[in-house]
N, C-alpha and C positions, 0 to 999 in steps of 0.2 A: 502494498500501498504505498504508495508516493503521501507526502506530505498536502500537497493539494488535493487529493483525492478524499485523506483525512479530514482536513479543512473544510472542502464540498460536503462530505456526509454527515459531520458533526453538528455543520450551520445549520445545513437543513433541519434534521432534529432539534435543534436551539430555538428556532424559530416558529416549528410545529408544538412546544412545551404550551399547555395549558396558561400558564404563568406570564410567559412571553407573550403572549400573545393577548392578556390581560396588561399588561404594562404597552404592549404595543398602543393597544385601543384606547385607553385611559390619555397615552401623548397625545398621539392623534384626535382626538374629541377636544383637550388643551388647545393645542395647534390652531385646529378648526375655530374653535370659541376665541382665539387672541386674535386670528385672523377677522372674524366677524367683527369684533371689538375695533378693529383697526381699520377697518374696511367703511363701520357705521359712521366712525370720528372723520373720516376725509369726505364720505357725503354732509355730513351734519357742517363740517367748518369748512369744507375747500380743500383743507391742508389737513395733515397728519400735528395735532395738539398736546399729544400724550406719547413722548417719545420711551419711555418710560416700557410700553406695551409692545411697543417695536423693537424693545431690545430683547424683553423678556421672549418672544418669538422666535429672533433670528437666536436667544441663548438656545432654546426647546429644537428649532432646527440642527442646528449644530453639535445638540446632544444626541437629539437620533442617529444622526449621522455618524457620531464619532464612537458610539455603543456601539456599535454593528462592525465599525474597522475593530474596536477594541476586540469584542469576541472574537472574529478570524486570528487577531493579532496572539491571543491567548491560546486558541486550540492548536494553533503552528510551534507557541511553546510548546504546550502539552507535547505534541506530537515528538519536538527533537527530545525532549527528557524522555517519553518512552520510547525505549531502544528496541522492545520487543519489535513495535509495531515496523521498523525497520528491516526485520527480516524473513524473509519470503517463506511460508506454511504449504503445506501441501496439506489438504482436508480427504478424507474420505471419510462416505456413509453408508450405512446398510439400515436395514428397518429396526437394528438394536442400538445401534450408539455411532458416535461421533470419534473419528479417527484423527489426530493430526502427528503431522511431523515435520520438522524443521531441524536447524544444526543447531538450536538447544536444547534439542531433544525431541523426544514424543510423548504421549497421552492419548488415553482413550474417556470418553463420558457418557455414560448411556443419557439418552434422550430427555426420561425422564426427570434427570438433575439438572435439564436447561429450562430455567422458570419460564422465559417468554422469547419470541425473535421480532423482530423489526427489518421488515421486508423496505431498503431506503430506493424505490422504483429508480432505474430499471437491474440496476448493478449490483447491488451490494445485498447482502443478510446477515443481519446482526443477533446472532445468538449470546443470549445473557443467562449466565447458568447464576450468578447473583447478578442483584442491581446493579451492582456500580461498575460491573466487568463483563466485557461480551469477545466474542470471537468474531473478527472480519472476516467476512467471507465472499470473496471476489466471483458473483455469478457468471461474469466473460467469461473465467477459467475453469467452470467443471468441464470435467472432462469428458469423452464418451465411454460408456454407455450410457453415464448418467446426463441429463439433462437439469439446467433449473426450476426447470417444471417439476421435477421429479424429487429433486431435493426438497422445493416447498410443498408436494405434497407430501412426502414422508416425514416430515415436520409437523404439518397438520395431522398427519394420521398417529404419530406421538400423542397428539394432544397437547402441544406446544402451541397457546395462542400465541398467536401473529398478527401482527399492526402494520400497516401500508401506508409508508408517508410516503 
């Protein structure tokens, strides 16, 4: 997984989180109300009579832009620190378990130990054995005789809840 892919996948997940959506909604509503206030002030007086509202509006817009860049920066920094993401991992799957092999070693996990899966359409399947850690499976690299559809079917058949993002 490259740094750009890691940032893209996790930024997309961050944007889909309920708390992020709520914060974006509140910020958007606040900016809309400030914009309406400035527009009404201009319509009523013919010029901007309250520059502090314009300043707060500008700060809000800059905050919204800065926040997204800050999240991308933090994700990229997290990728650099997590050296396990830099090592290629070969996954294999069957009806009973998930297997992985890399230069760091190999492991096996039964499907019932996977708590949930997130399908970041179209290319990534994230398998969560815990709430804070996941295996990043690149669906573009699933080799025959298996297909990404077969893997998703296997995960669903094992009773692992799959969320599509």
